[in-house]
N, CA, C and O atoms as CSV, one atom per row, in Angstrom:
chain,resi,resn,atom,element,x,y,z
A,1,UNK,N,N,100.169,263.312,54.886
A,1,UNK,CA,C,101.358,263.081,55.880
A,1,UNK,C,C,102.675,262.982,55.178
A,1,UNK,O,O,103.403,261.989,55.167
A,2,UNK,N,N,102.906,264.189,54.564
A,2,UNK,CA,C,104.172,264.198,53.992
A,2,UNK,C,C,105.513,264.164,54.457
A,2,UNK,O,O,106.503,263.858,53.791
A,3,UNK,N,N,105.466,264.533,55.761
A,3,UNK,CA,C,106.777,264.820,56.739
A,3,UNK,C,C,107.201,263.452,56.879
A,3,UNK,O,O,106.374,262.552,57.028
A,4,UNK,N,N,108.567,263.222,56.837
A,4,UNK,CA,C,109.139,262.017,57.232
A,4,UNK,C,C,109.814,262.298,58.893
A,4,UNK,O,O,110.714,263.076,59.213
A,5,UNK,N,N,109.117,261.484,59.646
A,5,UNK,CA,C,109.605,261.545,61.234
A,5,UNK,C,C,110.686,260.225,61.282
A,5,UNK,O,O,110.535,259.254,60.541
A,6,UNK,N,N,111.631,260.321,62.118
A,6,UNK,CA,C,112.123,259.114,62.251
A,6,UNK,C,C,112.942,259.281,63.681
A,6,UNK,O,O,113.481,260.372,63.862
A,7,UNK,N,N,113.067,258.285,64.693
A,7,UNK,CA,C,113.644,258.359,65.885
A,7,UNK,C,C,114.544,256.960,65.886
A,7,UNK,O,O,113.881,255.949,65.652
A,8,UNK,N,N,115.793,256.792,66.091
A,8,UNK,CA,C,116.532,255.837,66.425
A,8,UNK,C,C,117.085,255.861,67.501
A,8,UNK,O,O,117.196,256.954,68.058
A,9,UNK,N,N,117.679,254.508,68.220
A,9,UNK,CA,C,117.980,254.384,69.609
A,9,UNK,C,C,118.730,253.121,69.680
A,9,UNK,O,O,118.309,252.059,69.221
A,10,UNK,N,N,119.843,253.277,70.267
A,10,UNK,CA,C,120.325,252.108,70.532
A,10,UNK,C,C,121.286,252.135,71.822
A,10,UNK,O,O,121.918,253.163,72.065
A,11,UNK,N,N,121.383,251.123,72.558
A,11,UNK,CA,C,121.650,250.895,74.091
A,11,UNK,C,C,122.143,249.560,74.493
A,11,UNK,O,O,122.058,248.500,73.872
A,12,UNK,N,N,122.596,249.768,75.478
A,12,UNK,CA,C,122.851,248.073,76.181
A,12,UNK,C,C,121.975,248.068,77.702
A,12,UNK,O,O,122.386,248.618,78.724
A,13,UNK,N,N,121.013,247.506,77.606
A,13,UNK,CA,C,120.085,247.082,78.653
A,13,UNK,C,C,120.225,245.781,79.278
A,13,UNK,O,O,121.012,244.901,78.928
A,14,UNK,N,N,119.186,245.725,80.472
A,14,UNK,CA,C,119.142,244.110,80.756
A,14,UNK,C,C,118.079,243.483,79.889
A,14,UNK,O,O,117.434,243.991,78.972
A,15,UNK,N,N,118.038,242.154,80.434
A,15,UNK,CA,C,116.851,241.246,79.707
A,15,UNK,C,C,115.758,241.829,79.748
A,15,UNK,O,O,115.058,242.167,78.794
A,16,UNK,N,N,115.544,241.989,81.018
A,16,UNK,CA,C,114.199,242.225,81.903
A,16,UNK,C,C,113.674,243.550,81.375
A,16,UNK,O,O,112.476,243.786,81.217
A,17,UNK,N,N,114.780,244.492,81.084
A,17,UNK,CA,C,114.424,246.119,80.415
A,17,UNK,C,C,113.685,245.592,78.942
A,17,UNK,O,O,112.515,245.829,78.641
A,18,UNK,N,N,114.587,244.885,78.179
A,18,UNK,CA,C,114.251,244.635,76.735
A,18,UNK,C,C,112.939,243.981,76.812
A,18,UNK,O,O,112.121,244.394,75.991
A,19,UNK,N,N,112.418,242.737,77.885
A,19,UNK,CA,C,111.194,242.402,78.037
A,19,UNK,C,C,110.121,243.146,78.288
A,19,UNK,O,O,108.983,242.920,77.878
A,20,UNK,N,N,110.577,244.308,79.167
A,20,UNK,CA,C,109.383,245.381,79.350
A,20,UNK,C,C,108.998,246.229,77.869
A,20,UNK,O,O,107.866,246.497,77.465
A,21,UNK,N,N,110.199,246.523,77.269
A,21,UNK,CA,C,110.083,247.410,76.084
A,21,UNK,C,C,108.970,246.370,75.183
A,21,UNK,O,O,107.932,246.816,74.695
A,22,UNK,N,N,109.378,244.975,75.071
A,22,UNK,CA,C,108.593,244.108,74.173
A,22,UNK,C,C,107.185,244.123,74.727
A,22,UNK,O,O,106.224,244.181,73.960
A,23,UNK,N,N,107.025,244.065,76.180
A,23,UNK,CA,C,105.412,243.940,76.558
A,23,UNK,C,C,104.581,245.291,76.093
A,23,UNK,O,O,103.409,245.282,75.715
A,24,UNK,N,N,105.399,246.412,76.197
A,24,UNK,CA,C,104.669,247.616,76.055
A,24,UNK,C,C,104.397,247.685,74.465
A,24,UNK,O,O,103.297,248.149,74.164
A,25,UNK,N,N,105.168,247.325,73.494
A,25,UNK,CA,C,105.119,247.192,72.178
A,25,UNK,C,C,103.948,246.230,71.696
A,25,UNK,O,O,103.114,246.636,70.887
A,26,UNK,N,N,103.911,244.882,72.243
A,26,UNK,CA,C,102.983,244.152,72.022
A,26,UNK,C,C,101.432,244.789,72.430
A,26,UNK,O,O,100.543,244.564,71.608
A,27,UNK,N,N,101.100,245.508,73.561
A,27,UNK,CA,C,100.154,246.080,74.223
A,27,UNK,C,C,99.802,247.245,73.200
A,27,UNK,O,O,98.636,247.555,72.955
A,28,UNK,N,N,100.844,247.831,72.653
A,28,UNK,CA,C,100.403,249.223,71.720
A,28,UNK,C,C,100.087,248.552,70.634
A,28,UNK,O,O,98.997,249.000,70.280
A,29,UNK,N,N,100.432,247.720,69.898
A,29,UNK,CA,C,100.173,247.064,68.493
A,29,UNK,C,C,98.646,246.701,68.606
A,29,UNK,O,O,97.729,247.052,67.863
A,30,UNK,N,N,98.608,245.843,69.821
A,30,UNK,CA,C,96.947,245.390,70.078
A,30,UNK,C,C,96.113,246.425,69.925
A,30,UNK,O,O,95.140,246.362,69.174
A,31,UNK,N,N,96.451,247.593,70.702
A,31,UNK,CA,C,95.474,248.463,70.940
A,31,UNK,C,C,95.597,249.439,69.615
A,31,UNK,O,O,94.691,250.272,69.609
A,32,UNK,N,N,96.517,249.543,68.464
A,32,UNK,CA,C,96.606,250.136,67.394
A,32,UNK,C,C,96.973,251.521,67.573
A,32,UNK,O,O,96.652,252.361,66.733
A,33,UNK,N,N,97.616,251.812,68.601
A,33,UNK,CA,C,98.428,253.088,68.885
A,33,UNK,C,C,99.500,252.712,69.536
A,33,UNK,O,O,99.439,252.087,70.595
A,34,UNK,N,N,100.657,253.078,68.927
A,34,UNK,CA,C,102.134,253.110,69.447
A,34,UNK,C,C,102.758,254.410,69.254
A,34,UNK,O,O,103.109,254.904,68.183
A,35,UNK,N,N,102.875,255.014,70.682
A,35,UNK,CA,C,103.819,255.904,70.588
A,35,UNK,C,C,105.494,255.795,71.146
A,35,UNK,O,O,105.915,255.303,72.193
A,36,UNK,N,N,106.173,256.391,70.124
A,36,UNK,CA,C,107.529,256.203,70.455
A,36,UNK,C,C,108.098,257.674,70.978
A,36,UNK,O,O,107.923,258.627,70.218
A,37,UNK,N,N,108.683,257.869,72.078
A,37,UNK,CA,C,109.277,259.283,72.474
A,37,UNK,C,C,110.870,258.917,72.896
A,37,UNK,O,O,111.247,258.072,73.708
A,38,UNK,N,N,111.497,259.631,72.258
A,38,UNK,CA,C,112.975,259.851,73.016
A,38,UNK,C,C,113.110,261.283,73.072
A,38,UNK,O,O,112.902,261.962,72.067
A,39,UNK,N,N,113.500,261.879,74.362
A,39,UNK,CA,C,113.710,263.351,74.542
A,39,UNK,C,C,112.498,263.951,74.522
A,39,UNK,O,O,111.571,263.604,75.254
A,40,UNK,N,N,112.436,264.935,73.635
A,40,UNK,CA,C,111.269,265.476,73.101
A,40,UNK,C,C,110.608,265.143,71.938
A,40,UNK,O,O,109.494,265.526,71.580
A,41,UNK,N,N,111.602,264.181,71.204
A,41,UNK,CA,C,111.064,263.755,70.124
A,41,UNK,C,C,109.862,262.842,70.190
A,41,UNK,O,O,109.951,262.116,71.181
A,42,UNK,N,N,108.808,262.631,69.508
A,42,UNK,CA,C,107.715,261.686,69.338
A,42,UNK,C,C,107.127,261.675,67.868
A,42,UNK,O,O,107.074,262.590,67.046
A,43,UNK,N,N,106.719,260.413,67.791
A,43,UNK,CA,C,106.264,259.644,66.803
A,43,UNK,C,C,104.638,258.900,67.111
A,43,UNK,O,O,104.681,258.041,67.992
A,44,UNK,N,N,103.771,259.050,66.722
A,44,UNK,CA,C,102.642,258.382,66.882
A,44,UNK,C,C,102.298,257.657,65.661
A,44,UNK,O,O,101.902,258.130,64.596
A,45,UNK,N,N,102.547,256.216,66.035
A,45,UNK,CA,C,102.155,255.380,64.775
A,45,UNK,C,C,100.717,254.657,65.131
A,45,UNK,O,O,100.176,254.613,66.236
A,46,UNK,N,N,100.319,254.185,64.074
A,46,UNK,CA,C,98.673,253.647,63.865
A,46,UNK,C,C,98.965,252.215,63.334
A,46,UNK,O,O,99.027,252.133,62.108
A,47,UNK,N,N,99.145,251.127,64.011
A,47,UNK,CA,C,99.490,249.837,63.287
A,47,UNK,C,C,97.986,249.426,62.807
A,47,UNK,O,O,97.008,249.567,63.541
A,48,UNK,N,N,97.920,248.870,61.405
A,48,UNK,CA,C,96.596,248.431,60.744
A,48,UNK,C,C,96.437,247.002,61.462
A,48,UNK,O,O,97.126,246.441,62.314
A,49,UNK,N,N,95.154,246.595,60.726
A,49,UNK,CA,C,94.620,245.212,61.374
A,49,UNK,C,C,95.525,244.116,60.600
A,49,UNK,O,O,95.370,242.929,60.886
A,50,UNK,N,N,96.515,244.527,59.574
A,50,UNK,CA,C,97.385,243.612,58.919
A,50,UNK,C,C,98.675,244.202,59.012
A,50,UNK,O,O,98.870,245.362,58.648
A,51,UNK,N,N,99.707,243.358,59.551
A,51,UNK,CA,C,101.371,243.832,59.593
A,51,UNK,C,C,101.953,242.863,59.282
A,51,UNK,O,O,101.736,241.699,59.618
A,52,UNK,N,N,102.914,243.376,58.463
A,52,UNK,CA,C,104.136,242.679,57.671
A,52,UNK,C,C,104.962,242.231,58.848
A,52,UNK,O,O,105.006,242.936,59.856
A,53,UNK,N,N,105.473,241.347,58.786
A,53,UNK,CA,C,106.659,240.789,60.175
A,53,UNK,C,C,107.772,240.353,59.362
A,53,UNK,O,O,107.613,239.815,58.266
A,54,UNK,N,N,108.708,240.542,59.802
A,54,UNK,CA,C,110.265,239.694,59.333
A,54,UNK,C,C,110.898,239.510,60.472
A,54,UNK,O,O,110.951,240.419,61.300
A,55,UNK,N,N,111.415,238.425,60.663
A,55,UNK,CA,C,112.197,237.906,61.929
A,55,UNK,C,C,113.590,237.445,61.146
A,55,UNK,O,O,113.673,237.154,59.953
A,56,UNK,N,N,114.585,237.452,62.057
A,56,UNK,CA,C,115.748,237.249,61.591
A,56,UNK,C,C,116.599,236.716,62.806
A,56,UNK,O,O,116.549,237.456,63.789
A,57,UNK,N,N,117.312,235.667,62.930
A,57,UNK,CA,C,118.066,235.120,63.863
A,57,UNK,C,C,119.347,234.852,63.316
A,57,UNK,O,O,119.450,234.269,62.237
A,58,UNK,N,N,120.404,235.255,64.015
A,58,UNK,CA,C,121.750,234.497,63.593
A,58,UNK,C,C,122.768,234.343,64.909
A,58,UNK,O,O,122.861,235.012,65.938
A,59,UNK,N,N,123.488,233.175,64.428
A,59,UNK,CA,C,124.470,232.796,65.572
A,59,UNK,C,C,126.051,232.970,64.865
A,59,UNK,O,O,126.246,232.628,63.699
A,60,UNK,N,N,126.927,233.434,65.562
A,60,UNK,CA,C,128.211,233.480,65.054
A,60,UNK,C,C,129.229,233.647,66.169
A,60,UNK,O,O,129.438,234.641,66.865
A,61,UNK,N,N,129.921,232.243,66.191
A,61,UNK,CA,C,130.795,232.247,67.482
A,61,UNK,C,C,130.263,232.750,68.725
A,61,UNK,O,O,129.444,231.975,69.220
A,62,UNK,N,N,130.434,233.618,69.269
A,62,UNK,CA,C,130.122,234.050,70.726
A,62,UNK,C,C,129.132,235.165,70.508
A,62,UNK,O,O,128.871,235.892,71.467
A,63,UNK,N,N,128.624,235.349,69.481
A,63,UNK,CA,C,127.638,236.610,69.337
A,63,UNK,C,C,126.440,236.112,68.767
A,63,UNK,O,O,126.611,235.297,67.861
A,64,UNK,N,N,125.274,236.392,69.066
A,64,UNK,CA,C,124.013,235.975,68.563
A,64,UNK,C,C,123.059,237.450,68.321
A,64,UNK,O,O,123.142,238.482,68.986
A,65,UNK,N,N,122.241,237.201,67.272
A,65,UNK,CA,C,121.504,238.531,66.966
A,65,UNK,C,C,120.047,238.144,66.741
A,65,UNK,O,O,119.849,237.065,66.181
A,66,UNK,N,N,119.090,238.823,67.076
A,66,UNK,CA,C,117.638,238.768,66.676
A,66,UNK,C,C,116.989,239.920,66.243
A,66,UNK,O,O,117.078,240.894,66.991
A,67,UNK,N,N,116.401,240.032,65.283
A,67,UNK,CA,C,115.800,241.304,64.481
A,67,UNK,C,C,114.563,241.244,64.390
A,67,UNK,O,O,114.310,240.227,63.744
A,68,UNK,N,N,113.669,241.749,64.665
A,68,UNK,CA,C,112.148,241.747,64.378
A,68,UNK,C,C,112.070,243.278,63.306
A,68,UNK,O,O,112.706,244.309,63.524
A,69,UNK,N,N,111.267,243.077,62.336
A,69,UNK,CA,C,110.841,244.346,61.686
A,69,UNK,C,C,109.429,244.177,61.242
A,69,UNK,O,O,109.008,243.242,60.560
A,70,UNK,N,N,108.690,245.261,61.737
A,70,UNK,CA,C,107.077,245.161,61.360
A,70,UNK,C,C,106.814,246.550,60.693
A,70,UNK,O,O,107.184,247.655,61.089
A,71,UNK,N,N,106.008,246.190,59.463
A,71,UNK,CA,C,105.687,247.337,58.702
A,71,UNK,C,C,104.301,247.294,58.474
A,71,UNK,O,O,103.758,246.254,58.844
A,72,UNK,N,N,103.537,248.211,57.927
A,72,UNK,CA,C,102.251,248.281,57.893
A,72,UNK,C,C,101.939,249.646,56.884
A,72,UNK,O,O,102.661,250.642,56.848
A,73,UNK,N,N,100.763,249.455,56.127
A,73,UNK,CA,C,100.382,250.652,55.096
A,73,UNK,C,C,99.247,251.420,56.247
A,73,UNK,O,O,98.410,250.806,56.908
A,74,UNK,N,N,99.514,253.091,56.270
A,74,UNK,CA,C,98.361,253.544,56.760
A,74,UNK,C,C,97.178,253.952,55.752
A,74,UNK,O,O,97.317,254.622,54.729
A,75,UNK,N,N,96.394,253.593,56.082
A,75,UNK,CA,C,95.023,254.070,55.112
A,75,UNK,C,C,94.827,255.372,55.497
A,75,UNK,O,O,94.909,255.734,56.671
A,76,UNK,N,N,94.525,256.236,54.401
A,76,UNK,CA,C,94.060,257.635,54.768
A,76,UNK,C,C,92.523,257.590,54.950
A,76,UNK,O,O,91.776,256.860,54.299
A,77,UNK,N,N,92.079,258.603,56.072
A,77,UNK,CA,C,90.531,258.716,56.244
A,77,UNK,C,C,89.981,258.958,55.334
A,77,UNK,O,O,90.346,259.946,54.696
A,78,UNK,N,N,88.855,258.163,54.866
A,78,UNK,CA,C,87.897,258.602,53.561
A,78,UNK,C,C,86.691,258.883,54.192
A,78,UNK,O,O,86.124,258.165,55.016
A,79,UNK,N,N,86.243,260.207,53.669
A,79,UNK,CA,C,85.268,260.575,54.236
A,79,UNK,C,C,84.090,260.982,52.846
A,79,UNK,O,O,84.463,261.263,51.707
A,80,UNK,N,N,82.906,260.933,53.223
A,80,UNK,CA,C,81.858,261.160,51.959
A,80,UNK,C,C,81.181,262.246,52.183
A,80,UNK,O,O,80.705,262.440,53.301
A,81,UNK,N,N,81.028,263.089,51.225
A,81,UNK,CA,C,80.338,264.102,51.177
A,81,UNK,C,C,79.356,264.347,50.191
A,81,UNK,O,O,79.662,264.400,49.000
A,82,UNK,N,N,78.080,264.517,50.639
A,82,UNK,CA,C,77.205,264.638,49.433
A,82,UNK,C,C,76.480,266.173,49.550
A,82,UNK,O,O,76.064,266.693,50.585
A,83,UNK,N,N,76.460,266.641,48.414
A,83,UNK,CA,C,76.034,268.065,48.453
A,83,UNK,C,C,74.930,268.088,47.261
A,83,UNK,O,O,74.927,267.234,46.375
A,84,UNK,N,N,73.952,269.201,47.333
A,84,UNK,CA,C,72.967,269.300,46.214
A,84,UNK,C,C,73.341,269.708,45.020
A,84,UNK,O,O,72.557,269.617,44.075
A,85,UNK,N,N,74.762,270.291,44.851
A,85,UNK,CA,C,75.271,271.146,43.947
A,85,UNK,C,C,75.703,270.302,42.926
A,85,UNK,O,O,76.232,270.772,41.919
C-alpha cells in the first residue's frame, strides 16, 4: 500500500448536515468500511477493531471548536502457503 492518498474538505454547513455526516461516519466505522469521496477522488478505508481516538474542545470568546481525530493501523493480509518443495 505504498501510495499516499489524501482528501481534504472544508465548508460551512448546517448542524443538521454535520449530524448526517457524523451518523454516516459512525455507521461506516461500525461496519469496518469507510469510503470518502470528493468529486472523482475516492479513498476506501478499513477501520480496525481498535481505533485510537483524540478529542479536543476549545472555547475562546465567541468562537468554539471541536475536533475529533481517529487513527488505526491497517493489518496486512496474512496468507499461509504450504508446498512440498
